[in-house]
N, C-alpha and C positions, 0 to 999 in steps of 0.2 A: 642851260644856255644863257649867257649874259648878253644883253643887247644895249646898244646905244645909238644915238642918231648919226654917229660917224661910221656905222657899219661894222664895228668890232664885235666879235662873238666868239663863243667857245663851241667848237664842233662836237657833234654827237660822236661817241666812240665808234671806230671802224678799224677793222684789220685790213691788210692789203687785199685779201680775197673779197671782203665786203666792198671795197672801193672798185675792184675789177667788175664785180657783178653789177654794181650801181652804174658803172660806165657803160655796160652793155645795154641796160634799160634806157639810159639817156640817149645812146646812139640809135636805138630803135624808135624813140619818140620824136627826136628833134627834126627829122625830115618832114614830119607832118605839121610842123609849126611854122606858119608863114613869117617871113622877115617883117618886123615891126608890129607883130601881134600883141594883143593884151592877153595875159594868161592867168588863170586861176589854177594853182597846184594844191590839190587836196591830199593830205598826208605828206606834207612838204618836208618833214624831218627838220634838219637845220638849214634848209634852203639851198642845198648843194645843187639841185637841178636848176633853180632860178639863177644861181651864180654861174653855172655852166652856160647859160643863155645870154650872158652879159654881151650887149651889143647886137644881139639877134632879135630880142623882143623889145617892144616899146615900154611896157610896164608889166608888173606881175604882183600877184598876191598869193602867198602860201598860207595854208592853215594847218596847224599841227597841235595835237593834244599834249605831246610830250615836251613842249616848250615850257620854260619857267616864266617867260614874259614875252610880250610882243616886241618886235624889233623893226625899226624903220631904216631903210637903206635908200640910196639915191633913186634907183629905178624900180624898186620893189620893196614889199614889206612882208613880214611874217606875223601871223596872228595866232595867239595862243587859244586853242579851243578845239572842239569837235565840230565837224561839218555834218549837218547844216545848222544845228541848234545854236552854235556860238558864232555864226557868220551872218553879217548883215552888210550889204553893199547897195548903193543906189546906182549901180552900173552893171553892164553886161560885159562878157569877155568873148574874144575870138576863139579861144581854145581853153579847155579844161583838161587837166591831166590828173590821173590817179595811177602812179607808178608803184607797183608792189604795195597797193593800199587796200583794194577791195577784199582781199583775203583776211583783213583785220576787222572789217565791218560786219557786225552780226547780220545774218541773213534777213531777219525781219526788218532791218533798217534800210536795206539796199533799195527797195522800191522808192522810199522817201528821198534817198540820196539822188536817184535817177531823176525824179520829178523836180527836185530843187535845182539840179544841174540844168535841166531844160529851161528853167526860169532865168538862170544866170548866163546862158549861152546866147550869143547873137545868132540870128538866122544865117544859115550857111556855115556856122561854126562846127567844131568837132570836139568830141570827148575822146581822149586817148587813154587807154587802160593797158597796163602790163600786169600780168598775174601768173604766178607759177602754177604748174600742175600740182594737185594735192600729193602726188607721190614724192615730191621734193621735200615735204615737211620732215619726213624721217631722216633724210640725208642731212638737212640743215640742223636737226637736233644732234646728230652725230658730229657734224663739223663744229657745232657750238661746244659740245662736250670736250673736244680736243683743242678748243680755243682757236680754231682756224677761221671762224666767223664770229662776230660779236653777237649776232642774233638778238639785237636790242629788244624787239617786241615779238619774238617767236611764240611766246606764250599765248598770243592772241590768235594764232592760226588754229583753224578748226576743220581743216580738210575741205576748204571751199572748192567747189567744182565749177570751173570757168564756163562749162557748157551751158550754165543757166543764164549767163549774161544777156544773150539776145532776147530772152523772155523778160528779163528785168528791164532792159532798155527797149521795150517793144514799141514805144512812140518814135524811136529813132530809126534812121536808116543805117544798117550795118554796111559800112563802106569797105572795110578791110578786116580780115581775120587771118592771122599768121601765127603758126607755131614755129618756135626757134629754140636754139640751145638744146639740140637733140630731143626736141619735143617737151622739154622741161618747162618752157615758158610760153606764154601766149601774148599776142598783141591784138587788141581790139580797137578799131577806129569807128566810132558812131557819129553820124552827121545829123544836124538839125536842118531840115529843108525849109 
């Protein structure tokens, strides 16, 4: 990804099916993001979700390990790096999102991610997580083989079981849990009281 201060960039590769699946995740998350919120997007990719929220959020920061450089835009910026080790902000956020992200984070690092999210989230804020069911991994591998999906970072999937998230985010209040997409995907909404 190439970045500049005027917001020009090169998108990560996607097939039409990738875009469709991405749009479904975005549509599940957006209703839980208040108008004018500040947002931290962990595993932000090329910033597609932040761009989709143009005019809806006040400001946003995305962090993504696969960026080649950090990029500044008018209302948001993308930071190159891994969360939390490469992320440092002197502010908190109304909402933190991890859309199709936790299944890429090694299990032994997830408690640290949850704890650092707690520190970066304002009281009354929410963490929104979308995560596929582990049975989807085989299907995605097949779709990648036939080039139906790009599968940009499928190699990082390790069969993550979303049932463990309430235990990992045990300091949090589980506000909502929803299975969608024929049970292939999960939405978790955790609140900080």
